[in-house]
Each structure stands twice: as structure tokens, then as C-alpha cells.
N, C-alpha and C positions, 0 to 999 in steps of 0.2 A: 650665691643664693643656695640655701640648704635644700636638699631633696625633700619634696613634699608628696606624700602618698598615704592612702589609707588601705588597710588590708584586713582580711579575715579569712580563716579557713572555710572552705565551702561546705563542710559538714557541720559547722557550728552555726546552724540556722538561727538560733535564738539571738546571737550576738551580731549578726550581719545586718547591714542596712541596704543591701542591694538585692535585686530580684533577677531570676533567670527568665528569659522570654520563651515564647513557644517556638515550635520547630518550623512553622510554615513561613517564617520571615526570612527573606533573602537579602543579601547586601544590596544597597542602592548604588547604581552606577554613578560615578563622579561626573560633575558638570564640566563643560568645556572651559578650559582655562583661558581660551582666547576671548571669551565673552566678558572676562573680568576687566573693568576699567579702573586702574589704580594710579591715575595721575595724582600729582601732589595736590593736597587739599581736597581730594575727592574720596575720603575714607568712607563716606556714607554709601558709596556706590559699590562697595565690596560685597560680594556674595559669599556666604559661608559654604565651606566644603562639606558635602554630606558624607563622603567616604574618605576619611583622612588616611586610613591605611593604604588605600589605592593611590591616593594623592602623593604621599611621601614615597611610596614604592616606585611610582612613575618618575618622580624627581631623581631618586637614587639610580634607577635603571638608565636614565638618560645620562647621568654622570658616569656610570660604570661602563657603558657601551660607547662613550665618547662622542655623543652628538647624533644628530638626525642622519647625517650622511652614512656614518658607520652602522647605525641601526637599520636603515633601509637596505644598505648593501648586504648586511648579514642576513636579513630576512629573505631577500631575493636570492642570495646564494644558497640558503637552506632550501627554498622552494625549488630552485633549479636542480640542486643535488638530489632531492627527493624524487622529482619528476624523472630525471635521467636514470636513477637507480631502478625505479618501477618499470620504465619502458625498456631499458636495456636488459634487465633480468627477465622480463616477459619474453623479449625477443630470443634470448639465449635458451630459455626453457621450452618455448612453444614453437619457434620458427626455425630452429637449427636442427638439421638431421645429424645428430651426433654419431650415429652408427656409420653413416656414410663418410662423415668427416674423419673419424678415427681410422677408416680404411684407406684414406688418402695417403699413399706412400711413394708416389712418383709424380713427375711433371705432367704426365698424360692424365692420370686419374684425378689430379687436382686442378686441371686446366679450367673446367667449367664450374663457375660459382653456383649456378642454379642447382647443381647436383647435391649441394650440401644444405640447401634451403628447402623447406617444405611448407605446405599449407596445412595448418593444424585442423582446419574444418573438414578436410577430406576424410580423416579418420579420427573423429572426435570421441575419445574414450575417457576413462577415469582420470588419467594423468592430465589431459587437456582441461577437464572440468576443474581440477584442483588449481591448475595454473591460472585459469581465467577467474576463478573465485578469488585467488590471491590478487589478481590485477584489479578486480572490482573493489575489494576491501581497501587496498592501498590507494587507489584513485579517489575513493570517497574521503579517505584521510587527507589526501593532498588538497581536495576541494575545501575541506574544513580549514586546513592550514592557510589556504588562500584567503578565505573569509576572515580569519583572524588577522592576517596581514593587513587587510584594509582597515580593520578596527584599530590595529596598532599604529597604522599610518596617521590616522587622525590624532591619536593621543601624542604621537611623536611631534607633530607640528605644533600642537598645543604646548608641549613642553619646550619646544624651541622658542616660542613666543614668550613663555614664562621666564625662561633663563635670560633671554636677551633684554626684555623690557622690565621685568620685575626684579630680577637679581643682578642685572647689569653684567652678565657673564657671556662673552661671545663664544662661538664654536671653537675658535682657536685656543682660547684660554682653558678649555676643558681638559686639555692634555697635561696641563701643569698645575691646575688648582687642586688643593686638597679638600677632602670631603668635610672636614671640620670647619673650613672657611665657609662652605656653602651652608652648613648647619647654622653658623652664626648669622648669616644673612637671612635665613628663614626666621630665626628668633627675633631679629630686628624688625622683620616684616610683620610678625605677629604683634609686636609692641606698637606698631604704627596703625595697622589696619584690623587686627584681631580676626583673621580669617578662620581661626579655630575657636569656635564659640563655647566649647565645653570647658575651657579654662583660660585664664587671663595670660599666664606666662608659659611659654614653651621652654623646654630644656633639651639638651642633646640626648639625655636618657629617654625622654618621652618619644622623640623621633626614632631612636634606635629600637625601642620596644615595639613601636608600631610596625616598622619595617620587618623586624625579626620576631614577630609575635608567634608564628608557627615554628620557626627554626629554633627558637629558644626551648620550646617544649621537646623538639627532636633531640637537641643536645642533652637535655636533662634525662630523657628516656635512655639514651645511650650511656650517659655517665652512670646512671643507676642500674645498668645492665638489665633492663626490663624487656629488651628485644632479643632474648636468648633462645632463639629457635634453632632447631637442628633436625636433620633427617638422616636416617641410617646410611643411605648410599652416598649422598652428596656431602654430608657433614653440615658445616655452617658457612654459607656463601652469602654475604651481604652485597648485593649488586645494585646498580642504578635502577634496573627494572623493578626489583623488589622494593627498593626505597620509594619509588614513585607510587607503587600500589599502597604501601603503608601510609604514606602521607595523604593520599587521596581518601582512604577509608577513615582516617583519624580526623584530619584538620579541615577537610572540605565539608564536613558535617558537624563540626564542633561549635562554631560561633554563629551568633545571629547578627542582625544588621547593626546592633549597638556594640558589637564585639564582646559580648558576654557569652559564656559557655551555656549551651542550651540545657534546659532542665531535663529533657528526655535523655540527653547524652550521658549525664551523670546518674540518672535514676535507673537506667536499664542497660546493663552491659551486654544483654543478649542481642540488642540491635547492632552493636559493634561486631559481635560474633557472626551474625547473619551477613553483615556487610563484607567481612573477610571471606566468608564462604562464597557469597555471590560473586565477588571479584575473582576468586579462584576459579569458579566455574566459567566465568566470562573469559579468563585467560586461557582456559582449556579449549573453549569454543574457537578462539582465534589463534590457537597455538600454531597451526600449520602455516598460515600466511605470515605471521610474525616471525616464526623461525626461519622461513625462506628469506624474508627480507633482511633479518639480522645477519645471516650467513653471507648473502650477496653483498650487502652494504659494507660490512666489515672487511670482506675480501677486497672489494674495490678500493676501500679507504686505506688499507694498511699493506696491500701486496707490494706496491712500488716502494713504500717506506722500508719494509723489511728487506727488500731485495737490494736497495741501494745503500743502506746504512747498517751499522752494527747495532741494531736495536734488539737483538735476541736476548742479550744479557742485561739490557736496561730495565730498571725498576721504577715503580711509582707507588704512591700511597694508595691503599685500597679505600673504597667508599666508607667502610667501617672505621678505618684509621682517621679519616678526615673528620668524621663526626666526633670521634674521641678527642681529637686535637683542638677542634674549634672552640673558641671561648663564647660565653654568653655576650650578646650584643656586638659580636665581632662581624662586621660587614664583609661580604665576599672579597672585595679588593684588598682589604687588609689581611684577611686570612690567606689569600693566594700569595701575597707578598711574603708572608711569613713561611709558608710551605716551600716556596721556590728557593728560599735561602737554606733549607734543610737538606736538599737532595744530595749535594756534594758530601756533606758530613755523614749522611745515612749510608751512602755508597762506601765511604771510607771505613765505617764501622764493620760492615759486612765483609769488606775485603780483608779484614784481619782474621777471618775464618776461611781461608782458601781450601778448596777440595783438591789436594795435591794429586790424588789418583785421577780425577776427572781432567785436570789440567794436563797431565802426562799423556793420557789417551787422546785428548783433543788436539794437543800439539802434534802427535804422531799422525793422526788422521789428516790434519790440516796440511802437513808436509807432503803426504802422498797425493792427496787430492789436488793440492796446489801445483805439484809437479806435472800431473796430467794436464791441468788447466793451462799451465804455461806453454807446454808443447803444442797443444791445440791452438792457442792464440798465436803462436809463432807461425803455424802453418797458414794462417789467414794472410800474413804478409806476402806470401809467395803466390797463393791462388785461393781466393775466397770460395770458389766453386767446390773445393775439397770438402768444405763443411756440409754441403748439401748432398753430394753424390757418393761419398765414401761412407759405407755403413759397417757397423760392428753389432752383431746380434740384432739386425734389422733396424738399428737406430743410427741416424747420421751424427756427425761430429757436433753439429749445433745443439743437439739434444744433450750430449755429454758435457758440453761447455756450461749449459744451464744447470745440470746436476752438480758438477764439480764446483761451480761458483757458489751454489747454495750451501754445499757441504763446508766449503772454506769459510763462508760468512758465519755459519752456526758455530763452527769450532773456534773461530777467533773470539767470539763472544763468551766462550766458556773458559778461555785461557786467562789465568790471573797473572797480572804483571807484578812481580815481587820487588821491583826496584824501589828503594826507599822504604821498604816494609819495616814497621816497628809495631810490635804487639803491645798496644796500650788501649785495651777496650774500654776501661773505665773513663779515660780522658776522651776517647772518641765518642762515646755515647753522651757524655756531658755536652759536647759541642752540638749533638743532634737535638737534645732536649732543650737547649737554649731557644730553639725555634718551634719545636713541636709542643713544648710545655707539658709533656706526658712522660712521667717517670713513676711507674707503680712501685710501691715499697718492695715488692718481691724482686725487682731488678737491682736494688741497691746492694753494692758489694758483690754482685753475682754476674756482672756483665761479661765476664770471661768464660762463663759456662755456655755449653751448647744449648741448653734448655732456654736460656734468655735469648741467645742468638736466633733460635728457631721461632720463638714467639715474636721477636722483632721482625724477622723475615716474613712472617705471616701477615704483618701489617704493611710491609714494604715489598710487594710482590713483583715478579717479572711481568712486564707488559703483555707478553704472549699469554701468560697464565690468566691475567685479568681479562684479556680478550676472549679466551675460551670460556671462562666462567660466566662472562656476560652473555655469551651465546647459549650456554647450558642453562642459564637462569630462566630462559623462556620455558623450559621444561620443568625446572625446579620450583619456580615461583608459585604456580597453581597449587602444588602440594603443601607448600609452607602456609599459604593463605587458607587452605581448607583444613589442614590437620594440626598445624603447630600454633599459629597465631590466635585462633579462637580460645585456646587454653590459657593464653596470657591476657585476654581481654579484661577479666576482672581486676587483675593487678594494674593494668594500664589505666583503667577508669578510676580506680582508687587513688593512684598516684596523681592524676590530674585533679581529682577532688581535693587532695591534701595540699598540693603545691600550687594551686591557682590563687592569684591575688588580684583584688580589684584596685587598680592603680588610678588615682584621681585624674579624671579627664582623658584617660587612655582606654580603660576597660579592663577586661580580664587578661592577665599576662602570667607567664611563669614566674613564680616568686623569686627564683634565683637570679632573674634578670634585673631585679631591683637593688641588688647588693645590700640586702637587709641583714647585716651581720649580727644584730641582736636576735634575729629569729633563726637564721640558717648558717651563722658563721662557724668557722672551725678554728678554735683557739690555738691549735697546733700549727696553723699557718698565719699567725699574727693577728687574727680577728680579735676584737675587743671582748673582754669577759662580760657576761650579762650584768646589767645594773640592778640596783635595789628594786627598781620599779617593776622589773620582770617577776611575774608570779612564778611560783615553783612549778605549776602545771605547764605554763607556756614555755618555761625554760627546759623542762624535760622533753617536751614535744619538739622544740626547735633544735636543741643541741644534739639530739639523738639522730637528726637527719641532715647533717651537713653534706655538701657535695663531696664526691670521691676525689682524692688526690689534690685537695685545695682548689678545685675548679673555679668556685665563685671568687675566691680571693685573687687568683691569677687573672680572672676575667675583669675584676674591678681595676687592677693595676694596668692591664692592657687597655681598658676603656679610657682610663685617666690619661694614659700616655698619648692616645690617638685623638683625644678631645681636650686640649690643654686649657681651654677657657671654662670647661665644665667644673662646677664646684660640688664636691660630694657633701654628704651629711656628716654629722659629728662622729658617727661610728666609722665612716670611711677615713676621716682625718685621724682617728685614733689608731687605725690599722697602720697608716703611714708613719705615725709617731712611734708605734711599736717597732717598726722596721728600723727607723732612725736610731732609736735607743739600742737596738740589737747591734747595729753597725758600730755604734760608739763603744759598746761593751767588747766587741771583737777587736776594735782598735786598741783598747786598754790592755787586752790580753796580749796582743802582739807587741805593744810597747814594753810591757813587763818582761816579755820573753827576750826581746832583742835590746833592751836598755835604751829605748828611744826617748830622748829628753824633750822632744817636741810633740808629745802625744796629744796635747790639747789642739795643736794645729792640725794634726792628722784627723782628729775627731771632727773638727769643723769641715775639713776637706771631704770626709766621707759623707757627712750630712748634706753638704752642698751638692755633692756628686749625685746622691739619690734624688734630691729636689730638682736638679738640673736635668737629670735623665728622664724625669717624668714629662718634660716639655720638649717638643721638637725645636730645632734651631731655626727660628723664624725671626724676622726683624720686628714684628709687631707683638711680641710676647708680653705678658704682664711683667710688672716690676719685680715680682718674686723670682722669675727666671733670670733676669739680669743680675739681681743681687747674688743669686746662687752661683752664676757663672763667674762673677767677680771674686767671690770668696775662694773658689777653687784655684790652686796654684797652677801655673802654666805647665809645670813639669809633670803634673798628674796625668796618668794614662787611664782613661775610663773604659769600661767594657761597653760593647754596643748596647743600645737602648733596651732591646728586648732581653738581652742577656742579663742586664743589670738588675732589674726588679725580680726577674725569675730566679736569678742566682741567690739573691738574699732571702726570698721566700723559701727556697729549698734549704738554705743554710739554717734558717729559723726552724724549719720542720725537723731537720736533723738534730738540732740542739734541744728541741722541746718534745718531740714525739716520745711517748712513754713516760715522760717526766711530769706530765700534768695529771695529777690524780684527782684533785678536787679544787673548787673555787671557793674562797672565803666569802663571808657575807658582805664585806666591803668591796668585793669585786676583784681583789688581788689574787694572783695565782699562788698556789702552794705546791712545791715540788715534792715528788715522791721520795721518801727516805730510803 
């Protein structure tokens, strides 16, 4: 079935057929799924879902978190962790006499535990007031979390009933079933009972756009570099704390109950500016309690991990990198799977730029500290009391064991292992971008340079650095919200106005999420050229605003890969056809170069390889996949699925970037002379 939707730019009021609603309308809560009776032959007893966004999001979250047992366990664990952190940190800050504890240096002075405990109400000063304010704020937040848990509990059991009785999927099957199979069951359910009354037919694209309505806008804002805030001292730190505040200010006030962008949101950017400033002031007001909690929580969470493992030198993708890498309509479990496969290759790329000086110094310090540590540990085999009672500079041996152990762990994380080292940065980064799908043109041919390496490392940071940045963001975020983001409010609102599309039966969504190549396509990434029916005005508007780095084209291929039964529209089919033709032309070039007499067979093999790679290897695939698999020779070695389509898109870009100067009237491309 071809993709059906209607769209119009929001600033072209004369040609649009939809209206924006007022601001005082809030989303309607979804009805309980347990009340729906969907027995065979009882289609008339089906009740329409009033909030389809929440409905599909609940279905996906139940799948993503693997059933009600895991959901309840995760929520209870989170509540218990939060309660323990609040109580334990309050005890440490208010009830422990740290001055007396630090003066405890012998068995006699440390014998009575009551001497290191105190009653904070005996001398209630400014410090005690701050600690108990922290306790009250965090306790209130815990009570709110408990209330939300009970709301989630009801929705979770409703989802359990829906999965078991309506979709026929048990709790055990959730660990193995793919999301596209659940999507197919929802589409079949719509055909039988029409629980979505706003349109007759559902597609995988409809469901994805509802679940990712807000995330698609966030991906687009990042791709277009509209969140380019920076402060003089901190620079640019995009953290989870700042991300949450931005999403709250933007998307929690953006849509009405019909999932249309509010008229006041687009008409007055000053409201967005005031919201940014208000949230900044609110963050400043609660800066103290939040900062204490972040320090204590992260210390308790990571202290044992850093002590027992070599995690000082481990890296992970920054929050900014994750938004840059994520595709439109790519659900979290698919994105997580893709990122997890990239870590090893990203580490390999950075390992090709070893800091020899740091490694030499770290190896020397590690040897010296390790020698002392070994001697001290050897003494424990003879008499463990030596660790407590023999002191050097008023510190016992146990203290020195902790210090030397920490020094050794840090130094080992800084030592680069040069075994099997081969300096091939171009090949290394190609293996990374097979999974990240992020390759700015400025990196091409320059992966061996330190400037590229430093830019890459800024996206793939040390875990310790990310942890410190997350704590500092408590101080950093209010100033970004008050001083930097209000300056970008006009551009953000204008972008949302220009790139919001009314999708039939879904509401307002980000235009890039519809894969409309006639309007937003990039012909340098195999998107079809505009047809004759496109007016020159519309062509000028659409083709001047494609996504950066072929984001929409890569997102389309990724979505097609992960939803094998979804049928794209004619423009999407044309993009795939362009890639197939490009593969064939590459096959002809190789055949001419190497004198291959079986070039026609190789072209058929390449074509079938692309077609087969767009479909996962399942037993119930359409006939097209079976035919493609039969056409490919057994001796052919195909690239991994993600690598295949991304590889050919990048090859297409390398062959066509800068060579496409204009498009003829008949839609064919004309190369630059």
C-alpha cells in the first residue's frame, strides 16, 4: 500500500485545510484497555482510543521493557534506590560528626560509636537548615514518584491483558518477538475492529510517527544545528539534565489534544523565551538540593564500579552524539542495538592516536605504585594487624593500599596496548560509521588528522568526563536556559512552522519523518529528482532544505530494513531503484577493469543483495525476499545489513556530490562539466 498523507507548510495559511486549536486544551487520558471486549464477532463492542499517542507508546514501552514483571521490578528498584539515596545522604550530612570521625586514629578513640554520631537538632544552624530543605524537596519528589508508580501499575496490567488476549503474545515471547511483528498484529487488529477511528488503515509509519512525534522534532533540531548554545566558561555541554529541560519547554506545551501544534506556540515566540527563562530560574531555586543529590547519587552509583574495574579509560557516546546519530522514526531498542555495535570500532579508531608520552609516564607510575602495593599486600599474609597499627606519616598501611590501588587502576587505564597496532584511520572510521551513520563531509579523507580525531573524541567521551559534566550541568543548565536559549527561540519556532506537516489520521508531525523525497529529498543521496508536477516555487523551498548528511535518506532505508512488510510510496521506490542502478554501474566499471565475462551475473547478484539486505532473515518474509535470496549465489559474501545500505548511500554521495549542478525539465540529472 502506498503511503498516504496530506501536508502543507504552516505559514501557508491560505492553502491549508487544517486549524490550530487553543491553548487551554490538554490531552485526554486513555481509557483502560481491560474494559475492551474484543471477542470474535463482537467488533461492535470495541471502544475507540481517545489518545492514540499514549496508547501506542504504552504498547511500545511494554515491549521495550519486556513485560509487566520487568516493569514493576524496575520501578520498585528505582523507588528503593531513590529512597535509600535520600535517607543515606541525609544521615551522612546531618547525623555524622565528621570532625570527631576524622580525629579517630586509634582503637581507644574509635571504640564508642556514639562519639561520631550527633543530634542535628541540638545545634540547628544554617547547614542543618540546608540539609533538611534538601530532605524535604527530595522526599516530595519520592512521593510524587510513588504516585506515578501506582498510575503506571494500572497501565502495565492493562497492557498485559492487551498483549495476552488481543495480540496473542505471552510474557515469555516478548524476549524474542520483533517489534515489526507486533506492528503487523496491530495493523491486522485495526482491519478487524477499527480501534483507530481517524483513519481506516494503519501503517507502520503511522505508528512510528505517533510514538516518536516529539523525538523526530528533536532529531531534526539537532541535525539542523539549531541548539547551538555556548557559555564562555563551560563551552558547550549537552547533558541529560539540559536535554530534559529543553524537551519540557518545547514539546510539553507544543501540542493540543488533537496532536496539532497550538496556534499560540507558533504565533508568539516570546512565550517560549519566557518559558526558558522561567525554567532557568526554577533550576536556580532548586540548585542546592539537586546538586547535593547528583553528587551523592553518582558517587554511590559509580564508586564501586570505578574501584573494581578499569573504567577510567572507557568511553561512551555523549547525549549530543546520540541525537546526531539517531534516525527519524528509529525506536529506542533499534537505536540501542546499532550503537552497541559501534563501541568496539570507535575505541579502535581512537586507539590509532596513542599519546605516547602519557603512556610512558603512566607505565612508570604504575610500576612504582604497583611495587609498593605488592609489598603491602604480601605483609597481610604474615600478620593482618600490621595494616592497622604500623603508621607512616600518621597513616596506616590500609590507607596506603587504597591509595596505591587507585593510582594503579588509573594508570592502567591510560596505558595504550600497541600489540597488533596498524595505523589505518580511514578504514577504522568506516567501520564506525557503518553503525553510527554519521560522516560529515569535513571528515572525508581527513580521518588521519588530529582535528578530526579530536572532534570524534568530543562525541565519544570518557565516562568519567561525562559524569563530571552531568554534575556540573546542574550549575550550567540555568544559565543556558536564561541567557542562551531565549536567543534561539525565534529560529526554533520558525523551523517548527516550516517543517511541520499534517499527516492524515496522525496529526502534526515533523516533515522529515514522512520520508517525502519530493519535498525534502537530497538528490546527492539518491533521492528522486522533482517531477514535472512540482511547481518551481515548491521545488525551490523543498530542495533548499534537505536534511544534513543525508539523514532522511538513511532514515528511510533504516526504517525499511526494520519494517520489512511496510510498503513505501513511489518516491521511496525510486530511491531504492537509484541505488540498484548505481550498484549495477559500479559492477560494470569493475567488470571492465578486471575483464569479468560474467558481469551480467554480478549485476543481478548486486541487485538481489540490496533487495535481500532490506529484509531480515525470517521464515515468513514476502516472496520478494525469497526470490532475491535465490538469485544471489552461495559464494557471495554480503556485508552486514546496516553496513550494506549505508555503504551504498555513501558511495552514491561520493560519486554525485558536486557533480549535480541542475535538473532538466524531464527530471533527469545533468552533470557539471
